[in-house]
C-alpha positions in Angstrom: 1.9 -185.0 -46.7 -0.3 -181.9 -47.1 1.6 -180.8 -50.2 0.8 -184.1 -51.9 -2.9 -183.7 -51.1 -3.5 -180.2 -52.4 -4.9 -181.5 -55.7 -7.5 -183.7 -54.0 -11.2 -182.6 -54.4 -12.6 -180.9 -51.3 -15.0 -183.8 -50.5 -12.0 -186.3 -50.6 -10.1 -184.1 -48.1 -13.1 -184.0 -45.9 -13.3 -187.8 -45.9 -9.6 -188.1 -45.2 -9.9 -185.7 -42.2 -12.7 -187.9 -40.8 -10.7 -191.0 -41.2 -7.6 -189.5 -39.6 -9.8 -188.3 -36.7 -11.1 -191.8 -36.1 -7.5 -193.1 -36.2 -6.3 -190.4 -33.8 -9.0 -191.3 -31.3 -8.2 -195.0 -31.6 -4.5 -194.2 -31.1 -5.2 -192.1 -28.0 -7.4 -194.9 -26.5 -4.5 -197.3 -27.1 -2.2 -194.8 -25.3 -0.2 -194.1 -28.4 -0.2 -190.4 -27.6 2.8 -189.4 -29.8 1.1 -190.9 -32.9 -2.2 -189.3 -32.0 -0.5 -185.9 -31.7 1.1 -186.3 -35.1 -2.3 -187.2 -36.6 -3.8 -184.1 -34.8 -1.2 -181.9 -36.5 -1.9 -183.4 -39.9 -5.7 -182.9 -39.4 -5.1 -179.2 -38.6 -3.1 -178.8 -41.8 -5.8 -180.6 -43.8 -8.5 -178.4 -42.3 -6.5 -175.3 -43.2 -6.3 -176.6 -46.7 -10.1 -177.1 -46.8 -10.7 -173.6 -45.4 -8.3 -172.0 -47.9 -9.9 -174.0 -50.8 -13.3 -172.3 -50.2 
């Protein structure tokens, strides 16, 4: 997924991270821990992309 998003503008990546965080919290509240963990890992990768883009 991250490879596909490398060309997105930095502000778009930031919005995506925020959306995924909300989805991750919702998944955890619904006891869908495996899905929440996958989202957490994607968020980490996206944040790394944001940090490297600066």
